[in-house]
N, CA, C and O of each residue as an XYZ file, in Angstrom:
576
protein
N      -4.947      3.275    -15.283
C      -4.464      4.474    -14.640
C      -3.263      5.001    -15.415
O      -2.512      4.221    -16.002
N      -3.078      6.300    -15.420
C      -1.964      6.903    -16.137
C      -1.297      7.944    -15.258
O      -1.854      8.398    -14.259
N      -0.071      8.312    -15.665
C       0.682      9.340    -14.962
C       1.102     10.393    -15.967
O       1.398     10.084    -17.122
N       1.126     11.633    -15.521
C       1.624     12.703    -16.364
C       3.141     12.739    -16.256
O       3.693     12.695    -15.157
N       3.801     12.819    -17.385
C       5.257     12.948    -17.382
C       5.593     14.411    -17.143
O       5.064     15.295    -17.818
N       6.452     14.658    -16.205
C       6.864     16.026    -15.914
C       8.195     16.270    -16.612
O       9.254     15.941    -16.079
N       8.135     16.846    -17.802
C       9.351     17.057    -18.578
C      10.206     18.185    -18.017
O      11.346     18.372    -18.442
N       9.665     18.930    -17.073
C      10.411     20.053    -16.510
C      10.963     19.757    -15.115
O      11.429     20.661    -14.422
N      10.908     18.500    -14.712
C      11.412     18.107    -13.409
C      12.928     18.295    -13.364
O      13.635     17.987    -14.324
N      13.409     18.804    -12.237
C      14.847     18.946    -12.052
C      15.489     17.570    -11.889
O      14.901     16.680    -11.275
N      16.691     17.392    -12.433
C      17.414     16.136    -12.162
C      17.664     16.016    -10.654
O      18.054     16.989    -10.008
N      17.444     14.848    -10.110
C      17.636     14.620     -8.679
C      19.106     14.351     -8.390
O      19.750     13.559     -9.077
N      19.628     15.019     -7.365
C      21.036     14.879     -6.993
C      21.357     13.430     -6.676
O      20.645     12.775     -5.915
N      22.438     12.936     -7.267
C      22.886     11.583     -7.018
C      22.042     10.505     -7.664
O      22.323      9.319     -7.490
N      21.001     10.892     -8.417
C      20.100      9.919     -9.029
C      20.042     10.089    -10.547
O      20.317      9.146    -11.289
N      19.689     11.275    -11.003
C      19.482     11.528    -12.435
C      20.713     12.178    -13.058
O      21.208     13.174    -12.530
N      21.216     11.646    -14.158
C      22.337     12.303    -14.827
C      21.899     13.636    -15.434
O      20.749     13.810    -15.838
N      22.828     14.549    -15.483
C      22.609     15.841    -16.139
C      23.177     15.670    -17.537
O      24.387     15.752    -17.748
N      22.286     15.431    -18.486
C      22.689     14.980    -19.810
C      22.752     16.059    -20.876
O      23.269     15.816    -21.967
N      22.242     17.235    -20.586
C      22.175     18.249    -21.634
C      22.288     19.647    -21.033
O      22.130     19.831    -19.826
N      22.562     20.619    -21.883
C      22.586     21.994    -21.381
C      21.224     22.416    -20.834
O      21.153     23.276    -19.957
N      20.149     21.827    -21.337
C      18.811     22.172    -20.856
C      18.614     21.695    -19.425
O      18.017     22.401    -18.612
N      19.113     20.496    -19.108
C      19.070     20.012    -17.725
C      19.839     20.974    -16.823
O      19.360     21.357    -15.755
N      21.028     21.357    -17.262
C      21.870     22.251    -16.466
C      21.198     23.599    -16.268
O      21.199     24.134    -15.160
N      20.628     24.151    -17.321
C      19.991     25.463    -17.199
C      18.783     25.424    -16.268
O      18.511     26.405    -15.575
N      18.056     24.314    -16.238
C      16.944     24.206    -15.288
C      17.468     24.264    -13.849
O      16.864     24.906    -12.990
N      18.584     23.595    -13.595
C      19.178     23.632    -12.257
C      19.626     25.042    -11.914
O      19.340     25.539    -10.824
N      20.325     25.688    -12.835
C      20.832     27.029    -12.556
C      19.694     28.035    -12.366
O      19.775     28.907    -11.501
N      18.655     27.917    -13.157
C      17.512     28.811    -13.022
C      16.858     28.635    -11.651
O      16.444     29.607    -11.019
N      16.772     27.391    -11.206
C      16.208     27.100     -9.890
C      17.094     27.661     -8.775
O      16.584     28.176     -7.780
N      18.412     27.564     -8.935
C      19.351     27.958     -7.879
C      19.638     29.454     -7.835
O      20.130     29.956     -6.824
N      19.343     30.168     -8.905
C      19.647     31.602     -8.964
C      18.877     32.386     -7.904
O      17.740     32.059     -7.565
N      19.520     33.415     -7.399
C      18.866     34.336     -6.484
C      17.830     35.141     -7.253
O      18.055     35.507     -8.406
N      16.703     35.417     -6.624
C      15.674     36.266     -7.237
C      15.512     37.514     -6.379
O      15.329     37.403     -5.167
N      15.574     38.682     -6.971
C      15.921     38.948     -8.361
C      17.390     38.622     -8.615
O      18.195     38.584     -7.685
N      17.734     38.386     -9.892
C      19.107     37.995    -10.219
C      20.148     38.986     -9.703
O      19.951     40.201     -9.737
N      21.259     38.430     -9.225
C      22.394     39.233     -8.775
C      23.673     38.554     -9.263
O      23.645     37.419     -9.739
N      24.777     39.259     -9.138
C      26.064     38.693     -9.560
C      26.425     37.518     -8.661
O      26.631     37.674     -7.458
N      26.496     36.335     -9.272
C      26.856     35.144     -8.524
C      27.381     34.079     -9.473
O      27.167     34.137    -10.684
N      28.067     33.112     -8.899
C      28.579     31.971     -9.656
C      28.004     30.716     -9.007
O      28.100     30.529     -7.794
N      27.408     29.861     -9.831
C      26.793     28.629     -9.349
C      27.562     27.464     -9.963
O      27.770     27.422    -11.175
N      27.981     26.523     -9.128
C      28.762     25.378     -9.576
C      28.063     24.094     -9.129
O      27.641     23.973     -7.979
N      27.947     23.145    -10.047
C      27.445     21.815     -9.720
C      28.577     20.834     -9.992
O      29.116     20.786    -11.098
N      28.937     20.047     -8.967
C      29.919     18.987     -9.174
C      29.179     17.745     -9.648
O      28.055     17.477     -9.224
N      29.824     16.990    -10.535
C      29.228     15.802    -11.130
C      30.063     14.567    -10.818
O      31.290     14.631    -10.743
N      29.376     13.441    -10.637
C      30.091     12.185    -10.426
C      30.404     11.547    -11.783
O      30.181     12.165    -12.824
N      30.908     10.337    -11.775
C      31.321      9.665    -13.008
C      30.162      9.428    -13.972
O      30.375      9.334    -15.181
N      28.943      9.332    -13.455
C      27.762      9.142    -14.306
C      27.082     10.472    -14.625
O      25.977     10.503    -15.167
N      27.761     11.571    -14.280
C      27.281     12.937    -14.499
C      26.007     13.257    -13.718
O      25.149     14.016    -14.169
N      25.917     12.667    -12.558
C      24.838     13.019    -11.636
C      25.363     14.127    -10.734
O      26.521     14.106    -10.319
N      24.497     15.098    -10.432
C      24.890     16.186     -9.553
C      25.204     15.680     -8.160
O      24.465     14.864     -7.609
N      26.286     16.156     -7.593
C      26.685     15.771     -6.236
C      26.547     16.943     -5.266
O      26.001     16.792     -4.173
N      27.042     18.100     -5.669
C      27.017     19.286     -4.808
C      26.627     20.485     -5.642
O      26.917     20.544     -6.837
N      25.973     21.435     -5.013
C      25.652     22.711     -5.650
C      26.213     23.789     -4.743
O      25.860     23.886     -3.568
N      27.100     24.601     -5.319
C      27.737     25.660     -4.552
C      27.419     27.002     -5.194
O      27.384     27.114     -6.420
N      27.187     28.020     -4.370
C      26.890     29.354     -4.876
C      27.854     30.340     -4.232
O      27.961     30.415     -3.008
N      28.552     31.094     -5.073
C      29.406     32.187     -4.610
C      28.696     33.477     -4.998
O      28.513     33.756     -6.183
N      28.297     34.259     -4.008
C      27.575     35.482     -4.339
C      28.483     36.702     -4.264
O      29.615     36.639     -3.784
N      27.945     37.814     -4.756
C      28.668     39.080     -4.843
C      29.934     38.941     -5.678
O      30.997     39.433     -5.299
N      29.812     38.273     -6.803
C      30.950     38.037     -7.698
C      30.924     39.055     -8.841
O      30.765     38.698    -10.008
N      31.080     40.305     -8.483
C      30.976     41.397     -9.457
C      32.163     41.383    -10.417
O      31.987     41.596    -11.616
N      33.361     41.137     -9.908
C      34.562     41.116    -10.743
C      34.571     39.848    -11.596
O      34.557     38.749    -11.042
N      34.594     39.967    -12.925
C      34.537     38.775    -13.787
C      35.644     37.750    -13.536
O      35.417     36.554    -13.717
N      36.832     38.189    -13.124
C      37.930     37.253    -12.882
C      37.685     36.363    -11.664
O      38.421     35.400    -11.449
N      36.667     36.672    -10.869
C      36.314     35.832     -9.730
C      36.004     34.415    -10.184
O      36.215     33.461     -9.436
N      35.506     34.275    -11.403
C      35.184     32.954    -11.947
C      36.380     32.012    -11.849
O      36.238     30.877    -11.394
N      37.545     32.469    -12.269
C      38.743     31.616    -12.247
C      39.120     31.273    -10.801
O      39.535     30.148    -10.521
N      38.980     32.223     -9.894
C      39.275     31.964     -8.485
C      38.346     30.913     -7.886
O      38.779     30.069     -7.102
N      37.079     30.968     -8.255
C      36.125     29.972     -7.770
C      36.496     28.586     -8.306
O      36.499     27.609     -7.557
N      36.809     28.505     -9.599
C      37.200     27.217    -10.186
C      38.487     26.706     -9.546
O      38.613     25.510     -9.280
N      39.430     27.587     -9.299
C      40.688     27.199     -8.651
C      40.415     26.612     -7.268
O      40.986     25.582     -6.911
N      39.561     27.248     -6.501
C      39.233     26.755     -5.154
C      38.551     25.396     -5.213
O      38.891     24.492     -4.450
N      37.589     25.251     -6.119
C      36.844     23.992     -6.203
C      37.740     22.854     -6.679
O      37.646     21.737     -6.171
N      38.612     23.130     -7.656
C      39.500     22.059     -8.121
C      40.512     21.681     -7.041
O      40.879     20.512     -6.919
N      40.959     22.652     -6.265
C      41.907     22.346     -5.186
C      41.254     21.465     -4.133
O      41.884     20.542     -3.617
N      40.006     21.741     -3.813
C      39.284     20.956     -2.809
C      38.914     19.575     -3.361
O      38.949     18.581     -2.636
N      38.558     19.521     -4.651
C      38.006     18.294     -5.239
C      39.029     17.375     -5.881
O      38.710     16.225     -6.184
N      40.248     17.847     -6.098
C      41.260     17.003     -6.743
C      41.438     15.721     -5.943
O      41.685     15.761     -4.738
N      41.315     14.602     -6.607
C      41.470     13.319     -5.945
C      40.207     12.798     -5.280
O      40.196     11.666     -4.795
N      39.142     13.594     -5.243
C      37.876     13.122     -4.670
C      37.247     12.158     -5.664
O      36.963     12.553     -6.795
N      37.022     10.911     -5.279
C      36.482      9.934     -6.227
C      35.045     10.215     -6.660
O      34.541      9.574     -7.583
N      34.387     11.158     -6.011
C      33.003     11.481     -6.353
C      32.878     12.682     -7.270
O      31.776     13.002     -7.715
N      33.992     13.360     -7.565
C      33.942     14.554     -8.421
C      34.709     14.279     -9.706
O      35.935     14.161     -9.708
N      33.953     14.178    -10.805
C      34.550     13.924    -12.115
C      34.325     15.066    -13.085
O      35.006     15.157    -14.106
N      33.378     15.936    -12.776
C      33.075     17.017    -13.702
C      32.423     18.192    -13.013
O      31.958     18.099    -11.877
N      32.401     19.317    -13.739
C      31.761     20.540    -13.254
C      30.901     21.128    -14.354
O      31.251     21.067    -15.532
N      29.773     21.697    -13.959
C      29.027     22.620    -14.807
C      28.896     23.898    -13.994
O      28.694     23.854    -12.781
N      29.011     25.027    -14.665
C      29.099     26.306    -13.968
C      28.237     27.345    -14.675
O      28.095     27.328    -15.897
N      27.667     28.244    -13.886
C      26.955     29.393    -14.439
C      27.426     30.645    -13.710
O      27.515     30.669    -12.483
N      27.724     31.672    -14.479
C      28.003     32.987    -13.930
C      26.797     33.852    -14.255
O      26.412     33.981    -15.417
N      26.208     34.439    -13.235
C      25.051     35.311    -13.431
C      25.560     36.750    -13.439
O      26.175     37.218    -12.480
N      25.288     37.433    -14.539
C      25.652     38.846    -14.706
C      24.403     39.604    -15.147
O      24.213     39.824    -16.343
N      23.562     40.001    -14.223
C      22.273     40.586    -14.589
C      22.377     41.836    -15.461
O      21.498     42.091    -16.283
N      23.431     42.606    -15.291
C      23.539     43.843    -16.070
C      24.515     43.717    -17.230
O      24.961     44.731    -17.767
N      24.854     42.510    -17.625
C      25.806     42.336    -18.709
C      25.656     40.992    -19.370
O      24.569     40.416    -19.421
N      26.764     40.507    -19.872
C      26.777     39.219    -20.545
C      28.207     38.786    -20.733
O      29.101     39.206    -19.998
N      28.416     37.947    -21.716
C      29.745     37.443    -22.002
C      30.621     38.599    -22.504
O      30.142     39.489    -23.206
N      31.904     38.575    -22.137
C      32.831     39.567    -22.678
C      34.054     38.881    -23.269
O      34.287     37.695    -23.032
N      34.813     39.615    -24.022
C      35.943     39.059    -24.766
C      36.914     38.300    -23.854
O      37.434     37.256    -24.249
N      37.164     38.806    -22.645
C      38.115     38.169    -21.734
C      37.616     36.822    -21.213
O      38.393     36.054    -20.647
N      36.324     36.527    -21.400
C      35.808     35.229    -20.979
C      36.434     34.088    -21.774
O      36.462     32.954    -21.295
N      36.929     34.355    -22.957
C      37.616     33.321    -23.734
C      38.864     32.858    -22.989
O      39.127     31.659    -22.893
N      39.630     33.814    -22.462
C      40.820     33.472    -21.673
C      40.433     32.813    -20.353
O      41.105     31.893    -19.886
N      39.350     33.288    -19.761
C      38.889     32.695    -18.501
C      38.502     31.231    -18.714
O      38.820     30.378    -17.886
N      37.820     30.942    -19.818
C      37.466     29.543    -20.121
C      38.731     28.700    -20.214
O      38.818     27.641    -19.592
N      39.709     29.160    -20.985
C      40.940     28.392    -21.161
C      41.638     28.145    -19.827
O      42.098     27.034    -19.561
N      41.716     29.175    -18.991
C      42.390     29.028    -17.704
C      41.629     28.057    -16.793
O      42.240     27.204    -16.150
N      40.317     28.183    -16.739
C      39.503     27.288    -15.904
C      39.590     25.849    -16.411
O      39.670     24.909    -15.621
N      39.575     25.688    -17.723
C      39.677     24.355    -18.312
C      41.009     23.706    -17.953
O      41.057     22.511    -17.661
N      42.087     24.480    -17.973
C      43.404     23.962    -17.603
C      43.453     23.582    -16.123
O      44.037     22.559    -15.767
N      42.840     24.403    -15.253
C      42.801     24.082    -13.828
C      42.055     22.769    -13.587
O      42.490     21.927    -12.802
N      40.932     22.615    -14.274
C      40.145     21.389    -14.126
C      40.916     20.184    -14.639
O      40.953     19.139    -13.989
N      41.526     20.332    -15.795
C      42.284     19.219    -16.376
C      43.416     18.786    -15.448
O      43.655     17.592    -15.271
N      44.113     19.757    -14.856
C      45.212     19.434    -13.940
C      44.714     18.683    -12.705
O      45.460     17.911    -12.102
N      43.457     18.910    -12.333
C      42.878     18.240    -11.166
C      42.177     16.940    -11.537
O      41.644     16.255    -10.664
N      42.171     16.590    -12.827
C      41.500     15.373    -13.262
C      39.984     15.493    -13.299
O      39.266     14.509    -13.125
N      39.507     16.715    -13.529
C      38.068     17.007    -13.544
C      37.712     17.580    -14.911
O      38.460     18.388    -15.462
N      36.571     17.165    -15.458
C      36.111     17.693    -16.742
C      35.278     18.950    -16.515
O      34.312     18.930    -15.751
N      35.648     20.031    -17.170
C      34.806     21.228    -17.181
C      33.843     21.046    -18.349
O      34.198     21.290    -19.502
N      32.623     20.617    -18.043
C      31.652     20.283    -19.076
C      31.129     21.546    -19.761
O      31.108     21.635    -20.988
N      30.708     22.518    -18.953
C      30.133     23.737    -19.541
C      30.196     24.882    -18.559
O      30.153     24.694    -17.343
N      30.298     26.084    -19.122
C      30.213     27.331    -18.366
C      29.220     28.209    -19.106
O      29.430     28.571    -20.264
N      28.147     28.541    -18.427
C      27.140     29.444    -18.971
C      27.343     30.822    -18.377
O      27.634     30.957    -17.188
N      27.190     31.846    -19.202
C      27.126     33.217    -18.719
C      25.684     33.661    -18.932
O      25.211     33.777    -20.062
N      25.000     33.906    -17.817
C      23.587     34.271    -17.850
C      23.455     35.761    -17.585
O      23.705     36.233    -16.476
N      23.061     36.488    -18.608
C      22.877     37.930    -18.491
C      21.726     38.344    -19.366
O      20.633     37.783    -19.280
N      21.968     39.327    -20.209
C      20.920     39.730    -21.146
C      20.673     38.635    -22.181
O      19.624     38.601    -22.825
N      21.652     37.743    -22.334
C      21.526     36.546    -23.175
C      22.151     35.383    -22.413
O      22.725     35.573    -21.341
N      22.038     34.186    -22.966
C      22.721     33.012    -22.413
C      23.834     32.659    -23.388
O      23.589     32.390    -24.564
N      25.061     32.664    -22.880
C      26.223     32.371    -23.726
C      27.077     31.291    -23.090
O      27.033     31.078    -21.879
N      27.850     30.617    -23.916
C      28.810     29.615    -23.458
C      30.176     29.980    -24.037
O      30.409     29.782    -25.229
N      31.087     30.512    -23.209
C      32.411     30.859    -23.707
C      33.124     29.709    -24.412
O      33.937     29.948    -25.305
N      32.835     28.459    -24.026
C      33.425     27.305    -24.702
C      33.157     27.363    -26.197
O      34.056     27.123    -27.004
N      31.936     27.677    -26.563
C      31.570     27.762    -27.985
C      32.332     28.893    -28.672
O      32.772     28.747    -29.813
N      32.485     30.010    -27.982
C      33.185     31.160    -28.566
C      34.662     30.860    -28.771
O      35.301     31.463    -29.634
N      35.219     29.925    -27.982
C      36.620     29.512    -28.137
C      36.789     28.478    -29.240
O      37.912     28.156    -29.626
N      35.673     27.957    -29.751
C      35.759     26.936    -30.783
C      35.938     25.530    -30.226
O      36.228     24.594    -30.972
N      35.763     25.382    -28.913
C      35.877     24.066    -28.278
C      34.571     23.307    -28.489
O      33.488     23.867    -28.319
N      34.674     22.050    -28.854
C      33.491     21.235    -29.103
C      32.683     20.969    -27.844
O      33.186     21.091    -26.727
N      31.430     20.606    -28.039
C      30.535     20.302    -26.929
C      31.055     19.112    -26.132
O      31.655     18.189    -26.685
N      30.818     19.150    -24.841
C      31.290     18.095    -23.953
C      30.142     17.352    -23.299
O      30.337     16.652    -22.305
N      28.967     17.498    -23.842
C      27.801     16.798    -23.320
C      27.779     15.390    -23.886
O      28.225     15.159    -25.010
N      27.260     14.450    -23.108
C      27.140     13.071    -23.577
C      26.244     13.027    -24.804
O      25.284     13.791    -24.905
N      26.551     12.147    -25.723
C      25.759     12.060    -26.953
C      24.380     11.527    -26.666
O      23.570     11.385    -27.582
C-alpha cells in the first residue's frame, strides 16, 4: 500500500514548523479574504517556529497601520513563553511595496527585538510579492 505525499499541505498549528517563505505564503494565501482586501495577517511562532496564533486586522488601508499592529502584538506577547517569532503579511490589492516600507520594517523589527520576539519575515502582497527586509539589505531569517 502507498500514500500520496501532499506537498501543498498547510503546516499544522502547534505541530509543523514553518520553515520557509513558501510555508508562510501558503498560510497567508489560505487566510486572505477573497476577493483580496486591505488587511494584515500575523502568525505568532513558538520556539520551534510552529504557528501558535493567526490574527487578521482588516480594513488596514493606511500603510502605517502595519507598525501599530506590530506594536499591539508585541505589547500583548512580550514575556509570553509561547511567542518567540512573528511572520506577517500585508495585503494591498491595489498596490505593493513602497519606499516608506523600509522604515516600517526597521521600526517593526525594533519593536519585536525590544519584546524579545524575532520578526522573521514581512510580506507585502499586492501586484507582486515583496519582502521589505530584503530591500533593507537585512539577511534572511529563515532556518537553514
